[in-house]
C-alpha positions as CSV (number, residue, x, y, z in Angstrom):
1,M,84.7,116.6,98.1
2,T,84.4,115.4,101.8
3,L,85.4,111.8,102.5
4,P,83.9,109.9,105.4
5,E,86.0,108.8,108.2
6,T,88.3,105.9,107.7
7,F,86.5,102.6,108.0
8,P,87.3,100.7,111.3
9,D,88.6,97.7,109.2
10,L,89.3,97.0,105.6
11,Y,86.6,94.3,105.0
12,P,83.8,95.7,102.9
13,A,80.2,95.4,104.3
14,A,77.9,92.7,102.9
15,P,75.8,94.0,100.1
16,A,72.0,94.5,100.5
17,L,70.1,91.7,98.7
18,G,67.3,93.9,97.4
19,T,63.6,93.1,97.2
20,E,63.7,91.0,93.9
21,R,66.8,89.0,94.7
22,G,65.6,88.4,98.2
23,A,62.3,87.1,96.8
24,A,64.3,84.8,94.4
25,I,66.4,83.3,97.2
26,R,63.3,82.5,99.2
27,T,61.6,80.9,96.2
28,I,64.5,78.6,95.8
29,V,64.8,77.7,99.4
30,M,61.1,77.2,99.8
31,G,60.9,75.0,96.7
32,A,63.7,72.8,98.0
33,T,61.9,72.3,101.3
34,S,58.5,71.6,99.9
35,E,59.6,68.4,98.3
36,R,59.1,65.6,100.7
37,A,61.8,63.0,100.8
38,P,61.3,59.5,102.3
39,H,61.7,59.4,106.0
40,S,64.9,57.4,105.9
41,R,68.4,58.3,107.2
42,F,69.6,58.5,103.5
43,G,66.5,60.5,102.4
44,T,66.9,63.0,105.1
45,R,70.5,63.4,104.3
46,W,69.9,63.9,100.6
47,Q,67.1,66.4,101.3
48,A,69.4,68.4,103.6
49,A,72.0,68.4,101.0
50,G,69.6,69.7,98.4
51,L,68.5,72.4,100.7
52,L,72.2,73.4,101.2
53,A,72.9,73.5,97.6
54,A,69.8,75.6,96.9
55,V,71.0,78.1,99.6
56,M,74.5,78.0,98.2
57,V,73.3,78.7,94.7
58,A,71.0,81.4,95.7
59,M,73.6,83.2,97.8
60,G,76.3,82.6,95.2
61,L,74.4,84.6,92.7
62,V,74.5,87.5,95.0
63,A,78.1,87.1,96.3
64,G,79.4,86.5,92.7
65,Q,77.8,89.7,91.4
66,Y,79.3,91.6,94.4
67,L,82.8,90.1,94.2
68,T,83.1,90.7,90.4
69,R,81.7,94.4,90.4
70,P,85.2,95.9,90.7
71,L,86.4,93.9,87.6
72,A,83.5,95.2,85.6
73,T,84.6,98.9,86.3
74,W,88.3,98.6,85.5
75,A,90.4,98.3,82.4
76,A,94.0,97.1,82.0
77,T,94.7,99.9,79.5
78,P,94.0,103.4,80.8
79,E,92.4,106.4,79.3
80,V,94.7,109.4,79.8
81,L,92.6,112.3,81.0
82,D,92.9,116.0,79.8
83,A,94.5,118.7,81.9
84,A,91.1,120.1,83.2
85,S,90.0,116.7,84.5
86,T,93.5,115.9,85.9
87,N,93.6,119.2,87.7
88,Q,90.2,118.5,89.2
89,L,91.2,115.1,90.4
90,A,94.3,116.6,91.9
91,L,92.3,119.1,93.8
92,D,90.1,116.5,95.1
93,C,93.1,114.3,96.1
94,T,94.7,117.3,97.9
95,Q,91.5,117.8,99.9
96,A,91.3,114.1,100.8
97,I,95.0,114.1,101.9
98,S,94.4,117.3,104.1
99,Q,91.6,115.1,106.0
100,R,94.1,112.5,106.9
101,R,97.2,112.3,109.2
102,F,100.4,111.1,107.5
103,P,103.8,110.5,109.2
104,M,105.6,113.0,107.0
105,A,105.2,116.7,106.0
106,V,102.7,117.0,103.0
107,L,104.2,119.2,100.3
108,T,102.6,121.4,97.7
109,A,102.4,119.0,94.6
110,Q,101.6,119.6,90.9
111,P,99.4,117.2,88.9
112,I,101.4,114.8,86.8
113,I,98.9,112.0,85.6
114,G,95.3,111.7,85.5
115,E,93.7,108.5,84.3
116,R,90.5,106.5,83.9
117,R,90.2,102.7,83.9
118,G,86.6,101.7,83.1
119,E,84.5,103.7,85.6
120,S,87.4,104.3,88.1
121,T,89.7,107.3,88.1
122,A,93.2,108.0,89.6
123,V,95.7,110.9,89.8
124,I,99.3,111.2,90.8
125,S,100.8,114.5,91.7
126,A,104.5,115.2,92.6
127,A,106.6,117.7,94.6
128,K,110.4,117.6,95.0
129,G,111.1,114.2,96.6
130,Q,107.4,113.4,97.2
131,A,104.6,111.7,95.4
132,Q,100.9,112.0,96.2
133,L,98.2,109.7,94.8
134,C,94.5,109.0,94.9
135,V,92.5,106.1,93.4
136,N,88.7,106.4,93.2
137,S,87.7,102.7,92.7
138,A,84.3,101.2,92.5
139,S,83.8,100.7,96.1
140,R,86.4,102.7,98.0
141,N,89.1,105.4,97.7
142,F,92.8,105.1,98.1
143,V,94.8,108.1,99.4
144,G,98.6,108.0,99.7
145,V,101.6,110.2,100.3
146,Y,105.3,109.0,99.8
147,D,108.6,110.5,100.3
148,L,110.9,109.4,97.4
149,A,114.5,108.3,97.7
150,P,117.1,109.7,95.2
151,L,117.5,107.6,92.2
152,P,120.8,105.5,92.0
153,A,123.5,106.7,89.9
154,G,123.1,105.6,86.2
155,A,119.6,104.1,86.8
156,I,117.0,104.5,84.0
157,G,114.3,104.8,86.7
158,A,112.8,103.1,89.7
159,V,109.6,101.5,91.1
160,D,109.1,103.7,94.1
161,A,106.3,101.7,95.9
162,V,103.7,99.0,95.4
163,P,101.0,99.9,98.0
164,G,97.6,98.3,98.6
165,N,96.4,95.2,100.3
166,R,98.1,92.0,99.7
167,E,95.3,90.1,101.6
168,G,92.0,91.0,103.2
169,G,90.2,94.3,102.8
170,E,89.8,96.0,99.4
171,A,91.3,94.2,96.5
172,L,93.3,97.2,95.0
173,R,97.1,97.2,94.3
174,I,99.1,100.2,92.9
175,V,102.5,100.6,91.4
176,F,104.3,103.9,90.7
177,G,107.7,105.2,89.9
178,R,110.0,107.4,87.9
179,I,111.8,107.1,84.6
180,V,114.6,109.3,83.5
181,V,115.2,108.1,79.9
182,P,113.0,108.4,76.8
183,A,110.5,105.7,76.9
184,T,107.4,104.7,74.9
185,G,105.6,102.8,77.6
186,V,105.7,100.8,80.9
187,T,103.9,97.5,81.5
188,V,103.3,95.8,84.7
189,A,102.9,91.9,85.0
190,T,101.0,90.9,88.2
191,A,101.3,87.7,90.1
192,D,97.7,86.7,89.2
193,G,98.4,87.0,85.4
194,R,97.3,90.4,84.5
195,V,99.4,92.6,82.1
196,V,98.6,96.2,83.0
197,T,99.6,99.2,80.9
198,A,100.8,102.0,83.1
199,S,100.2,105.7,82.4
200,V,103.4,107.7,81.7
201,A,104.1,111.4,81.8
202,D,106.7,113.9,82.9
203,G,109.1,111.2,84.2
204,Y,106.5,109.2,86.3
205,F,104.6,106.0,85.7
206,F,101.6,104.8,87.5
207,A,99.1,101.8,87.4
208,W,96.7,100.0,89.5
209,W,94.6,96.7,89.4
210,P,91.6,95.4,91.5
211,S,93.3,92.4,93.2
212,H,95.6,91.5,96.0
213,A,98.3,90.3,93.7
214,D,101.9,91.6,93.8
215,A,103.6,93.2,91.0
216,A,105.7,90.5,89.5
217,A,107.6,92.6,86.9
218,V,107.8,96.1,85.6
219,T,109.1,96.6,82.1
220,V,110.1,99.8,80.4
221,A,109.9,100.0,76.6
222,L,112.7,102.4,75.5
223,E,112.6,104.7,72.5
224,S,115.5,102.7,71.0
225,G,113.1,99.7,70.8
226,A,114.8,97.7,73.6
227,T,113.2,96.8,76.9
228,Q,114.5,97.0,80.4
229,A,113.1,95.7,83.6
230,L,113.0,97.7,86.7
231,A,113.7,96.1,90.1
232,V,110.4,95.7,92.0
233,P,110.8,96.5,95.8
234,D,109.8,94.3,98.6
235,Q,106.1,94.1,98.8
236,T,105.5,92.9,102.3
237,A,103.0,94.6,104.5
238,P,104.2,97.9,106.0
239,D,104.5,98.6,109.7
240,P,101.1,100.0,110.6
241,D,102.6,102.8,112.7
242,Q,104.6,103.8,109.5
243,T,101.7,103.5,107.0
244,S,101.6,106.4,104.6
245,A,98.4,105.4,102.7
246,L,94.9,104.9,103.7
247,L,92.0,102.9,102.3
248,T,88.7,104.8,102.9
249,D,85.0,104.2,102.3
């Protein structure tokens, strides 16, 4: 799989209107302008307001469909992929990583988790002290490589990173980390009110969501029936010179 060059900025291009939608907008606008209002100051003002409203409604239909498209191709609960699908995603991810430049040595990693959320797929692979991940979302791909710090003594696990855009650019956030105790699941509460079920396998957990919202809480359900929260790291934007993840077209 060959990915295109990194987009010069993180703002998606405006979608094409299409022949039918463009015709619908012209019909609304022309209909608003064909109605003659009295030639008074107030009549002209109301006529202009009606025209503006017509344009806003027409454009809103297009913009709304575009803005909600990622939500229609995402699910809060993932489908865990089989080994063959996970291995293929990992191979594609390795190729994508090889086409980018990262500020650390990229190690040979093994696939850990492959998942599907709606029409989007993601994979995380791991080597000793390093995690590599890719998300194939509705409109763009996320490619990341992260060196992992040793877990603190006595910790049940850790949230290793919460990458993605907090504002501007593609609405996509990720959380991943490690667990060293028997657990039945991990859930992520986001700042915009989502409750996201993470995929869990081989001591790692992974989740993502289509918004700019931070991860507000990460909770581990232990086999004993108890739950325990993991500390969520600082989620301020990284130094651009030290960025270890790239959003691509």
